N, C-alpha and C positions, 0 to 999 in steps of 0.2 A: 505490598505488606506495609501496614502502618507502623510508625516508630513506636516502640514500647516506652511508656512513661516510667520514670524511676519510681521506686517505692516512696510513699509519702507525698504523692502528687494529688492535688485537688484542683478541679477546674470549675469555674463559675460562669454563668451566662454573661455577666457584665462586670466591669471594673468596680462599680458601686456595690454589687453583691459581694465581690471579693473583699473589699474594704470592710464591710459590715461584719462578715463572717469571721475574718481573721482578727478583727478587733475583739470579738467575743472570745475567740481562741486565746488571745493574749491575756484577757482577763482571767480565763480559767487557769492558765499557766501560773499567773501571779497568785491566785487564791490557793492553788495546790502546793505552793512552796512557802514554808515559813522563813523568816529572816529576810535579809536584803535581797531584792529582786532587781538584778542589773540587766538593762536592755541596751543594746548597741544599735543605734539608729542609722538609717540610710537617707540619702537625699533623693529627689526626683518627684515626679507628679504622682506616681502610684503610691509611694509612702505618704505623701501629703494627704491623699484621700483616706488612707488608713489612720493617720494621726487624728484627723478630724472625727472619724468614726469612733476612735478610741476614747476621745473626750466624752462623747455621748454614751458609749457602751460602759465606760468606767463608772459613770453616775448610776447607770442601771444595775450594774453588777456589784457595786461597792469595791471598786479597784483600790488596792492598798497604796495610795499615793505616797504616804509618809515613809514607807520602806522601799519604794522603788527608786533606783538610781539610773540616770540617763547619760549615756555616752554616745559618741559618734564614731562611725567606721571610717569616715573620711571627711575632709573639709577643703573647700577652696580657700586659698590664702588671701582672704578679703576680710574687712571688718564685719562684725556680727550683724550690723544693720544693713549690710550690702544686699542687693536684690538676689545675688547668686549664693548667698550664705546658706549652707545646710542648717546651721543653728537657727538662723532667722526663720526659715521655713517651719521647722519643728516647733519653735516657740510660738509662732503665729497660729499654727494649726492645732496645737495641743497644749503646750506647757503654760501658755498664758491664760488658758481657759480652765485649768484645774488647780487644785490645792497641792502643788508640789513644793516641798521645802527648797529654798534656794540652794542650800548646801548639797542637795541631791542631784543637782544639774551640773554636769561636767563637760562644758564645751571645750573644743580644741582652741588654744590661744592663737590669735592671729594678728595682734597689734602690739607694737613696741618691742618686737624681737624678730630675729631672722627666721626663715622657714625651718632651717636646721635646728635652731634652738627651740622653736615651737614643737617640733617632733620630739625632741629630747624631754621637754617639759611635760608633754602629754604622756609619754612613756612613763615618766616618774609618777604622774597621777594614777595611771593604771596599776603600776607596781604597788603604790601605797594602798590603793583600794583592795587589791588582791592580797596584800599582806606578806608576800614572799617575792624573792627576786627571780624565781624560776617558775614557769607554768608546769603543772603536773597533770597527769591524766586522772588523778583521783579527785580533783576539784576544778570546776570550770570557772573561768573569769566572768562569763556572762550567762544569764539564764536564757536569753533570746538574742540572737544576732540577726538583724534584718539586712538583706542584701538585694540589690538590683542587678540587672544584667544589661550592659550596653550592647548596641548593635555590632560592636567589634569584639564582643565577648568579655569586656572588662567588668570587674566588680569592685566595689569600693573605688579607690583610685589605683588599683593594680591593673596596669595596661599591658597589652601584648608586647613581647620582645623587650621588656625592660628588666634591668637587674633586680628590681624589687621583688620579682617573682621567685628568686632564689634565696631571699633573705630568711634565715631561720633563727637568728640570734636576737635581732632587734624586734621590738613590738610595734614600733611606729617609725615611719620614714617620711622625709620630705621628697617629693617627686615632681616631675613635670608631666602634664597631660600631653597627648599628641599635638595639641595646638600650642603648647608652650607655656600654659598658665601654671602657676605654682599650686601644688596641692599638698596636704598632709594626709597620710593614709595609715591605717593599721595594716600590719603584715599578716601573712597566713597564720603564724603561731597564735597571734592574739585573736584573729577572727575565728579560728577553728576551736578555740577554747570556749565552747558554748554548749549548753545542754540541748539547745535547739538552734539550728541555722535555718532561716527562712528566706528563700528566694522568691521575690515578687516580680511578676512580669505581666504586662497588659499590652494589647494592641497587635495587629497583624504583622507589624514590622519586626516583632521579636520571634516569629515562627522559625525563620531560617537559622538564626543563631542558636536558638534553643535546641533545634534538631542536631546541630553540630556538637553542642555541649553534651546532650544526652547520649550521643554516639561516642563520647570519650575523647574528643579532639583536645589534646593537652596543650596545643598552641594557644588555647583560649584560657585566660586567667580564671574565669568562673568554673571551668571544668576541673581545675586543680585544687578546689576547696575540698578538704577531707576532714570532716568533723569527727570528734570522738563521740558526740551525742547523735541526735536525730537530725536528718536533713529533710526539709519540707519544700516542695515546689507548689506555690499557690498562683494560679494563672486565671485570666479570663478566657472565654471561649476563643476570642480572636487570636490570642497568642499561642494557643495549643497546637504544637506540631504533630501530636499524636492523634488529634481529632477525636478525643474521647466522646463517647456517646452521651453521658449524663454528668451533670455537675455533682459535686460532693461537698460535704461540710468537713472541715478538718476535725480530727478526733481530739480528745483531751489528753493525749499522751504527752 
């Protein structure tokens, strides 16, 4: 018996088709919502394709760049011009190519302060944008939160068997990856405060871990994300553990 995909799953023939269709979906989300439109960005090769597609789709759909705000779900503790910087990747693929007001871009600080102070500073940035000291179910911090899935089941920089998985008070933490490099990551309360959580996964190497996540293996950080809003899984055919028969387009909800 094949594994049942969660509700909100769409499968595409290629990673390129995924990027283009999800970029259109993000544009529809932005157009359907008045006021500030906050996106929480992810790192990785799949989001890079999406960001490049969004730059093109935004021009086609009239994306409201002036009211969109850009945040990051996690960051390596390296300068923003470093090759491993999630900020650099998003800037090169998207933000440098469109008319985004500089004040609407909110990168995680990584220079001139400790990792712990960087986490505290970014938490203050998020709280200021949200306008309240506590997150509530009545109002989401983000309109869209983009997340990836590592082959160990991590998402953002929430890694298996780390204390960060149990943090419910802080919005941002400094952590170490399994290889020991310093990271800054949003915690579950901040990531989950989103009208739409979008998991992106491509490639056959993601099939096994997605099967475990979809089966509810709570040892995996990605399986412990529980949003108050909608959760979407956007995959290419190679990553699909359910072996769905036909690709779909995400709806406009």
